[in-house]
Structures are given as C-alpha cells and as structure tokens.
C-alpha positions as CSV (number, residue, x, y, z in Angstrom):
1,X,30.4,-91.5,-34.7
2,X,27.4,-89.6,-36.0
3,X,29.7,-87.1,-37.9
4,X,33.2,-88.4,-38.8
5,X,34.4,-84.8,-39.2
6,X,33.7,-84.0,-35.5
7,X,36.5,-85.0,-33.1
8,X,34.6,-86.4,-30.1
9,X,31.4,-88.4,-29.5
10,X,28.9,-86.7,-27.2
11,X,29.7,-87.7,-23.7
12,X,33.2,-88.9,-24.5
13,X,35.9,-88.3,-21.8
14,X,38.4,-85.8,-23.4
15,X,41.3,-86.8,-21.1
16,X,41.0,-90.5,-21.9
17,X,40.6,-89.7,-25.6
18,X,43.8,-87.6,-25.5
19,X,45.7,-90.6,-24.0
20,X,44.4,-92.9,-26.6
21,X,45.4,-90.5,-29.4
22,X,48.9,-90.0,-28.1
23,X,49.4,-93.8,-28.0
24,X,48.1,-94.1,-31.5
25,X,50.3,-91.2,-32.7
26,X,53.4,-92.7,-31.2
27,X,52.6,-96.1,-32.8
28,X,52.2,-94.5,-36.2
29,X,55.2,-92.2,-36.1
30,X,57.4,-95.2,-35.0
31,X,56.5,-97.0,-38.2
32,X,53.3,-98.8,-37.3
33,X,49.9,-98.8,-38.8
34,X,47.2,-96.3,-37.8
35,X,45.3,-97.9,-34.9
36,X,41.6,-98.5,-35.5
37,X,40.1,-95.9,-32.9
38,X,41.6,-93.0,-34.9
39,X,39.0,-91.4,-37.2
40,X,39.4,-92.2,-40.9
41,X,39.7,-88.5,-41.8
42,X,42.6,-88.2,-39.4
43,X,44.2,-91.6,-40.4
44,X,44.1,-90.5,-44.1
45,X,45.7,-87.2,-43.2
46,X,48.4,-88.8,-41.1
47,X,49.3,-91.0,-44.1
48,X,49.4,-88.0,-46.4
49,X,51.6,-86.1,-43.9
50,X,54.0,-89.0,-43.7
51,X,54.2,-89.4,-47.5
52,X,55.0,-85.7,-47.7
53,X,58.0,-86.2,-45.4
54,X,56.6,-84.3,-42.5
55,X,58.1,-85.3,-39.2
56,X,56.4,-85.1,-35.8
57,X,58.8,-82.4,-34.7
58,X,58.4,-80.2,-37.7
59,X,57.8,-76.4,-37.5
60,X,55.8,-74.2,-39.8
61,X,57.9,-71.9,-42.0
62,X,56.9,-68.2,-42.6
63,X,56.7,-67.6,-46.3
64,X,55.1,-64.1,-46.5
65,X,56.7,-61.2,-44.6
66,X,55.7,-57.6,-44.0
67,X,55.1,-55.9,-47.3
68,X,54.7,-59.1,-49.3
69,X,52.1,-60.3,-46.8
70,X,50.2,-57.0,-46.8
71,X,50.1,-56.8,-50.6
72,X,49.0,-60.5,-50.9
73,X,46.2,-60.0,-48.3
74,X,44.9,-56.8,-49.9
75,X,44.4,-58.6,-53.2
76,X,43.1,-61.9,-51.8
77,X,39.3,-62.4,-52.3
78,X,38.8,-63.3,-48.6
79,X,39.9,-59.8,-47.6
80,X,36.4,-58.7,-48.6
81,X,34.8,-60.9,-46.0
82,X,37.2,-60.3,-43.1
83,X,34.8,-57.8,-41.5
84,X,32.2,-60.6,-41.6
85,X,34.6,-63.1,-40.0
86,X,35.5,-60.6,-37.3
87,X,31.8,-59.8,-36.6
88,X,30.8,-63.5,-36.3
89,X,33.9,-65.1,-34.8
90,X,35.9,-62.2,-33.3
91,X,34.0,-61.9,-30.0
92,X,33.7,-65.6,-29.7
93,X,37.4,-66.0,-30.1
94,X,38.3,-63.2,-27.7
95,X,35.8,-64.2,-25.0
96,X,36.8,-67.9,-25.2
97,X,40.5,-67.2,-25.4
98,X,40.6,-68.6,-28.9
99,X,42.0,-67.5,-32.2
100,X,40.3,-66.6,-35.5
101,X,42.5,-67.6,-38.4
102,X,42.0,-67.4,-42.1
103,X,44.3,-69.2,-44.7
104,X,44.5,-69.2,-48.4
105,X,44.0,-72.3,-50.6
106,X,47.6,-73.4,-50.1
107,X,47.3,-73.4,-46.3
108,X,49.2,-70.1,-45.8
109,X,47.8,-68.1,-42.8
110,X,46.7,-64.6,-43.9
111,X,45.1,-63.4,-40.6
112,X,45.5,-64.7,-37.1
113,X,43.5,-62.6,-34.5
114,X,42.0,-63.1,-31.1
115,X,42.9,-63.3,-27.4
116,X,46.3,-61.7,-26.7
117,X,47.8,-64.4,-24.5
118,X,46.6,-67.1,-26.8
119,X,48.3,-65.3,-29.7
120,X,51.6,-65.2,-27.8
121,X,51.4,-69.0,-27.2
122,X,50.5,-69.5,-30.9
123,X,53.5,-67.4,-31.9
124,X,55.8,-69.9,-30.4
125,X,54.7,-72.6,-32.9
126,X,54.7,-70.1,-35.8
127,X,50.9,-70.0,-36.0
128,X,51.2,-66.5,-37.3
129,X,50.2,-64.6,-40.5
130,X,52.4,-65.6,-43.4
131,X,53.2,-69.0,-42.1
132,X,52.5,-72.1,-44.2
133,X,50.2,-74.6,-42.5
134,X,49.4,-76.9,-45.4
135,X,49.3,-80.6,-44.7
136,X,52.5,-81.1,-46.8
137,X,54.3,-78.6,-44.5
138,X,53.1,-79.4,-41.0
139,X,50.8,-82.4,-41.3
140,X,47.3,-82.7,-39.9
141,X,45.7,-79.5,-38.7
142,X,42.3,-78.0,-39.3
143,X,42.9,-75.2,-41.8
144,X,45.5,-77.2,-43.8
145,X,43.3,-80.4,-43.8
146,X,40.2,-78.5,-44.6
147,X,41.6,-77.1,-47.8
148,X,43.3,-80.5,-48.6
149,X,40.0,-82.4,-48.4
150,X,37.6,-79.5,-49.2
151,X,35.5,-80.3,-46.1
152,X,34.9,-78.8,-42.7
153,X,37.0,-80.6,-40.2
154,X,37.8,-80.6,-36.5
155,X,41.2,-81.6,-35.2
156,X,41.6,-82.5,-31.5
157,X,44.7,-82.6,-29.5
158,X,47.0,-85.5,-30.5
159,X,45.2,-85.8,-33.8
160,X,47.6,-83.1,-34.9
161,X,50.5,-84.6,-36.6
162,X,53.3,-82.5,-35.2
163,X,53.7,-82.7,-31.4
164,X,54.0,-79.0,-30.6
165,X,50.4,-78.5,-31.8
166,X,48.9,-81.3,-29.8
167,X,47.8,-79.1,-26.9
168,X,45.5,-77.3,-29.2
169,X,42.1,-78.0,-30.8
170,X,40.9,-76.4,-34.0
171,X,37.9,-76.4,-36.3
172,X,38.0,-75.1,-39.9
173,X,35.8,-74.9,-43.0
174,X,36.7,-74.2,-46.6
175,X,35.4,-71.1,-48.3
176,X,34.6,-71.3,-52.0
177,X,34.4,-68.8,-54.8
178,X,30.6,-68.6,-55.4
179,X,31.1,-68.2,-59.2
180,X,33.6,-71.0,-59.9
181,X,33.3,-73.2,-56.9
182,X,37.1,-73.3,-56.4
183,X,38.5,-73.2,-52.8
184,X,39.7,-69.8,-51.8
185,X,40.9,-70.8,-48.4
186,X,39.5,-71.7,-45.0
187,X,38.3,-70.0,-41.9
188,X,39.5,-71.5,-38.6
189,X,38.9,-71.2,-34.9
190,X,41.8,-72.5,-32.7
191,X,42.1,-72.8,-29.0
192,X,41.7,-75.3,-26.1
193,X,39.8,-78.5,-25.6
194,X,36.5,-76.7,-25.3
195,X,36.4,-76.4,-29.1
196,X,36.1,-80.2,-29.4
197,X,32.3,-79.7,-29.0
198,X,30.3,-80.5,-32.2
199,X,28.8,-77.0,-32.1
200,X,32.2,-75.5,-32.8
201,X,32.5,-77.2,-36.2
202,X,28.9,-76.3,-37.1
203,X,29.5,-72.7,-36.1
204,X,32.6,-72.4,-38.3
205,X,30.8,-74.1,-41.2
206,X,28.0,-71.6,-40.9
207,X,30.4,-68.7,-40.9
208,X,32.1,-70.1,-44.1
209,X,28.7,-70.4,-45.8
210,X,27.8,-66.8,-44.7
211,X,31.1,-65.6,-46.3
212,X,30.3,-67.4,-49.5
213,X,26.9,-65.7,-49.6
214,X,28.4,-62.3,-49.0
215,X,31.0,-62.9,-51.8
216,X,28.1,-63.8,-54.1
217,X,26.4,-60.5,-53.3
218,X,29.7,-58.6,-53.7
219,X,30.5,-60.3,-57.0
220,X,29.1,-57.6,-59.3
221,X,31.4,-55.1,-57.6
222,X,34.5,-57.2,-58.1
223,X,36.8,-56.2,-61.0
224,X,35.8,-58.3,-64.0
225,X,36.2,-58.2,-67.7
226,X,33.2,-60.5,-68.4
227,X,35.6,-62.4,-70.7
228,X,35.0,-66.2,-70.9
229,X,37.2,-68.3,-68.6
230,X,38.4,-71.7,-69.7
231,X,39.5,-74.3,-67.1
232,X,41.3,-77.2,-68.7
233,X,44.0,-78.3,-66.3
234,X,43.6,-81.5,-64.5
235,X,40.4,-82.5,-66.2
236,X,39.5,-84.4,-69.3
237,X,36.5,-82.3,-70.0
238,X,37.1,-78.6,-69.8
239,X,34.7,-76.1,-68.2
240,X,33.9,-72.8,-69.8
241,X,32.4,-69.9,-67.8
242,X,30.8,-67.4,-70.1
243,X,28.2,-64.8,-69.2
244,X,27.7,-66.3,-65.8
245,X,26.9,-69.7,-67.3
246,X,29.1,-72.7,-66.7
247,X,29.4,-75.1,-69.7
248,X,31.0,-78.5,-69.4
249,X,32.5,-79.3,-72.7
250,X,33.0,-82.7,-74.4
251,X,36.5,-84.0,-74.9
252,X,36.7,-83.0,-78.5
253,X,35.1,-79.6,-77.8
254,X,37.6,-79.1,-75.0
255,X,40.5,-79.7,-77.4
256,X,39.0,-77.3,-80.0
257,X,38.5,-74.5,-77.5
258,X,42.0,-74.9,-76.0
259,X,43.5,-74.5,-79.4
260,X,41.3,-71.7,-80.6
261,X,41.8,-69.7,-77.3
262,X,45.6,-69.8,-78.1
263,X,45.1,-68.6,-81.7
264,X,43.0,-65.4,-81.6
265,X,44.0,-64.9,-85.3
266,X,42.1,-68.1,-86.1
267,X,43.0,-71.5,-87.6
268,X,42.0,-73.0,-90.9
269,X,40.2,-76.3,-91.1
270,X,43.4,-78.0,-92.4
271,X,45.4,-76.6,-89.4
272,X,42.8,-77.9,-87.0
273,X,42.9,-81.3,-88.6
274,X,46.7,-81.5,-88.2
275,X,46.5,-80.2,-84.6
276,X,43.8,-82.7,-83.6
277,X,44.4,-85.9,-85.4
278,X,47.5,-88.1,-85.8
279,X,46.4,-89.6,-89.1
280,X,44.3,-88.6,-92.1
281,X,41.3,-90.8,-91.2
282,X,39.1,-87.9,-90.2
283,X,37.6,-85.9,-93.0
284,X,37.1,-82.1,-93.2
285,X,33.3,-82.8,-93.2
286,X,33.6,-84.5,-89.8
287,X,35.5,-81.6,-88.4
288,X,33.1,-79.0,-89.7
289,X,30.2,-81.0,-88.1
290,X,32.1,-80.9,-84.8
291,X,32.6,-77.2,-85.0
292,X,29.0,-76.6,-85.8
293,X,28.0,-78.5,-82.7
294,X,30.5,-76.5,-80.7
295,X,29.0,-73.3,-82.0
296,X,25.6,-74.4,-80.8
297,X,27.0,-75.2,-77.4
298,X,28.7,-71.8,-77.0
299,X,25.8,-69.8,-78.1
300,X,25.4,-67.2,-80.8
301,X,28.3,-64.9,-81.8
302,X,31.3,-66.6,-80.1
303,X,32.6,-68.8,-82.9
304,X,33.2,-67.7,-86.4
305,X,34.6,-69.5,-89.5
306,X,37.0,-68.8,-92.4
307,X,39.2,-69.1,-90.5
308,X,37.7,-70.7,-87.4
309,X,38.2,-68.2,-84.5
310,X,36.7,-67.0,-81.3
311,X,35.2,-63.5,-81.5
312,X,36.3,-62.5,-77.9
313,X,39.5,-63.3,-76.0
314,X,39.2,-66.3,-73.7
315,X,41.2,-66.4,-70.4
316,X,42.5,-69.9,-69.6
317,X,44.2,-71.5,-66.6
318,X,46.9,-72.6,-69.0
319,X,47.7,-69.0,-69.9
320,X,47.7,-68.0,-66.2
321,X,50.4,-70.6,-65.4
322,X,52.4,-69.6,-68.5
323,X,52.3,-65.9,-67.6
324,X,53.4,-66.6,-64.0
325,X,56.3,-68.8,-65.1
326,X,57.4,-66.1,-67.6
327,X,57.6,-63.6,-64.8
328,X,59.4,-65.9,-62.4
329,X,56.4,-66.3,-60.0
330,X,57.0,-70.0,-59.5
331,X,54.9,-70.4,-56.3
332,X,51.9,-68.6,-58.0
333,X,52.4,-70.8,-61.1
334,X,52.4,-74.0,-59.0
335,X,49.3,-72.8,-57.2
336,X,47.4,-72.3,-60.5
337,X,48.5,-75.6,-61.9
338,X,45.7,-78.1,-61.0
339,X,47.0,-80.9,-63.2
340,X,48.1,-81.9,-66.7
341,X,46.2,-80.2,-69.6
342,X,43.4,-82.5,-70.8
343,X,45.3,-85.6,-69.6
344,X,43.4,-88.1,-71.7
345,X,43.8,-86.1,-75.0
346,X,45.9,-87.6,-77.7
347,X,45.6,-84.6,-80.0
348,X,49.1,-83.8,-81.2
349,X,48.9,-80.1,-80.5
350,X,47.4,-80.6,-77.1
351,X,50.0,-83.3,-76.2
352,X,52.8,-80.8,-77.1
353,X,51.3,-78.0,-75.1
354,X,50.6,-80.4,-72.1
355,X,54.2,-81.6,-72.1
356,X,55.7,-78.1,-72.5
357,X,53.7,-76.6,-69.7
358,X,54.4,-79.5,-67.3
359,X,58.1,-79.6,-68.1
360,X,58.4,-75.8,-67.7
361,X,56.8,-75.8,-64.3
362,X,58.7,-78.9,-63.0
363,X,62.0,-77.4,-64.2
364,X,61.2,-74.2,-62.4
365,X,60.3,-76.1,-59.2
366,X,63.6,-78.0,-59.4
367,X,65.6,-74.8,-59.9
368,X,63.8,-73.1,-57.0
369,X,64.7,-76.0,-54.6
370,X,61.8,-75.1,-52.3
371,X,61.1,-78.4,-50.4
372,X,57.4,-77.5,-49.8
373,X,56.8,-76.8,-53.5
374,X,58.7,-79.9,-54.5
375,X,56.7,-82.0,-52.0
376,X,53.4,-80.6,-53.3
377,X,54.4,-81.7,-56.8
378,X,55.8,-85.1,-55.8
379,X,52.7,-86.1,-53.9
380,X,50.3,-85.6,-56.8
381,X,49.2,-88.3,-59.2
382,X,51.2,-86.7,-62.0
383,X,54.3,-86.2,-59.8
384,X,54.5,-89.4,-57.8
385,X,56.8,-91.1,-60.3
386,X,58.8,-88.0,-61.2
387,X,62.4,-89.1,-60.5
388,X,64.0,-85.7,-61.0
389,X,61.6,-84.0,-58.6
390,X,62.0,-86.7,-56.0
391,X,65.8,-86.4,-56.3
392,X,65.5,-82.6,-55.8
393,X,63.2,-83.1,-52.9
394,X,65.7,-85.6,-51.3
395,X,68.4,-83.0,-51.6
396,X,66.2,-80.3,-50.1
397,X,64.4,-82.4,-47.4
398,X,66.3,-85.7,-46.9
399,X,63.8,-87.5,-44.7
400,X,63.6,-91.3,-44.4
401,X,60.3,-91.4,-46.4
402,X,61.7,-89.2,-49.2
403,X,64.9,-91.2,-49.5
404,X,63.0,-94.5,-49.5
405,X,60.7,-93.3,-52.3
406,X,63.7,-92.1,-54.3
407,X,65.5,-95.5,-53.8
408,X,62.3,-97.2,-55.1
409,X,62.2,-95.1,-58.2
410,X,65.9,-95.7,-58.8
411,X,65.3,-99.5,-58.6
412,X,62.3,-99.2,-61.1
413,X,64.4,-97.2,-63.5
414,X,67.3,-99.7,-63.3
415,X,64.9,-102.6,-63.9
416,X,63.4,-100.9,-67.0
417,X,66.7,-99.9,-68.4
418,X,67.8,-102.3,-71.2
419,X,71.0,-104.3,-70.4
420,X,74.1,-103.2,-72.3
421,X,75.1,-105.5,-75.2
C-alpha cells in the first residue's frame, strides 16, 4: 500500500475487498485477532473501538438538539469556513450523491449537507447534525477516526466498526487552529464506493488545508484579548502563547508560570520555595536565578518582583476546566481537559492542584453517568486504572469488555489489599 491512509490499492477489486473485510470484521467481533489484510490504521481503530465497549450493532446518539445545536455551531470556529467547505465540496457532494459533513474535535457532527436522498438514507443511521460520531461512541468511521489520530483517513465499507455503516465509504481530514495547532474538528465526504479512490482523500485533505489558511487570514478579526495563553494539561513542559509567539517552557519554568498565573497578587520568594520544593535543600539564591532566567525567556515587562508577579493576566487551560466545572458544564470541561497538570511535577503546590482538578472532573463525570464521557475518561492513560470510573461505566454501559476490565481491576485491588490480621 503506497499510502496506508487510503482504503484501496490502485486496481483492486472493490467487491472482493468488501468480502475480505466482512470476513475480517466477523472474525474480530467474535473475539479473534485482527486478520493481517486489514490496514494497520483500521486494525488499531477496531481495537480502540472494542476497548471503548462499542458493539457492532451500536447506534450514534444525538447530543445536541435544536437551539443548543444552533448556538454551539454559531460559536464554533469552523462556522467561519463553512462557506469555503460548501464552495469546494458542496457541488461535488450534490453531483456525486454524497454528503458533506463537518464535526467538532469530539466527533459531534455540526453540519451534514448534500444530496437529498443520500441524506434521508444517512438519517436512518443518525448521521445527522448533533449526533456523536466519535470512535468511542460508534467505532471506526472517517470523521471520528480522523480527529482521534489527527490524520486524514479514508474508511471503506466493512472497515466501519458498526454494521449499519458498512454500506458507506467516507474520507475525512482534521482541521487545526492555525495559531495553536489544536484540532478544531474534521471535514468529511461520505457516500458510496466511488469515494474509495485515492483522489477523494487527497481532495478532502486539500480542503482542510484551505480552511486552515482561511482561518489564519481571518485570525485578526477573531475576538481576542491578546492575553498570554498557558497550556499545561497533559504535558510535562508547558507552552505559552504570547504576542503571537509560542514558547516551550522548561519543567521548572512551567511550574513557576502555573503558580504565578493563579496568584495575580504575586508570591514572595519564601512562598514560592514552599510551593515548589518538598524540603529546604534549595536556597533562595537558586530560586532567584531561576526566576531571572524565566524573565529572560518571557521577554521584557511580563515578570516583576517584590513580590514575584505577572504584569498581565494569563489565561490557562487549567482555569478553563475549573470555570466549566463550576458552572456545571461537565461535557465542555471534559473536552478542555487534555490530561493531568504537569504530570511529572513533584512540586507540592502543583501536585495539590493536579489532584484537585482531576478529582473534581472525575467526580462530575461519575455523577453525570454519561457512558460516552465515562468511556472517554476510562480509555485514557490517566483513566485506564480508575476503578470508580470503570464501575460507573459498567453501570451505564455493561458490555462484556467493560465488565471484564472492571473484574480485572477488582482482582488487582484485592491482591494489593493487605490481609486482615
């Protein structure tokens, strides 16, 4: 295969390939291994789908309805490039009896447009605006897999994990925020076997790149405060975006900036020493030298002393998650949580903040009892051993895979528990 993200080799017989894929899919869903002819990207996606507890007869659920959908779409960054998507893909979709679809970074479909009869067929499997087509919800599919792996991907026929989607072929490419590089969502073309041609994937990828270019041109018009933005979740070295410049911070500078961003009133040297170090082996002189280096990294005018403080407010992904939790926006909080805060940090204040944020979010997820949100958490590196979340997921979605994982965790806990004396 010249391109592993394209579904068919040039000259391959689609009908024979469909038969092979159906046999492979049945083998896997009946408990076997993924047969070798299945592409690695599809095999990996099938495994993720199975770990998420998706069954081959699953159906997408509609999460956003009517007014909620309209408000969410209006505020979403991809709304600004929908005219471009329609211009480049709309005629192609209508003439070829295909669909143009756009999803957000969590696999929720925001727009589904195209040929009328094709839309009616798609409606029957809930391929509609507001429905969640993430891998963790409906398994392997082009828009959901594209945002999961952050790559353009084509999914052909029985490569789809759930059976009702297997008559379809789709190609999707992720679209990124040109300033931060984060995935905003994906643009997708869905239809019949004719989309299995390599040109379909290249076309969709080109449309995604065109959208990113337009977003970059529109960026000055976007509402912005020009305040520095700190990203510290899920990474050991934080990233600061300031004045259009991205700065990768060292681990110690990451800890300092997280703490200072939470204390606009400033912190004394002694307070920072207590917050950063478990013992008294580090001297104030060492800390002052570290802060001097941080001042040079940030540039003039951002860090002052006596007490140490930032001269402008800094927006952080930590604060975003906290605000959303405080207002009860659990889904939005989970979407903004990209992992534990500075996971390798042993600074006492950072450890406390990391644990408080994670515990607050997981408690909210358990209380919400949404199986998709619980599955998203349970299938992350930080949630794969979270017994309470797996127990809640087993209550909300008691599939064989989920119950097996819960039983394994129960056995591990019993083995670790000291015997009564």
